[in-house]
Phi, psi and omega in degrees: 000136180278167179299321178297316180296322178294315177301317179299318183290326182282323182262007181053050176097019183304318182294315177297320178297315180297319178298319177298315180299317180297319177298318180295314179297316182298327179292339184255002178128186183294149176206166176217167183247125180236105177052040179090000180249119177280128184251121179210148182307316179296322182292317179298315179297324177295320177298317180299313180297320180294318181296325180280347182288105182292347179277344180286153177300144180305322182293323178293316179297322180293322179295318177298319178299313180296321174302315180296319178297319179296320178297316181292324177297321182279331185229077181301334179293349176275006187303324182288336179279345184271148172300149182307319181298323177291314180304313184297325181287325186272323187264018175301149178267000000 
């Protein structure tokens, strides 16, 4: 069994899923990967909408919040695109 086959069996298609996700992102413009999070303006906006959705499970919303915080830590120039609550947590002095 190859390393890819082992990974596929453990992640139930993780390699294929990632490859598909990468193709979709590439079709919409430049993107980068930060600790497993693909960053693209549409992805960030989607994360913001998901984080604000009160119907989502609290754990999912917290994960979205942490993803947004990590993006802002890495890309301070994105501060104006982030909700005030996220900015205040990350940009404290």
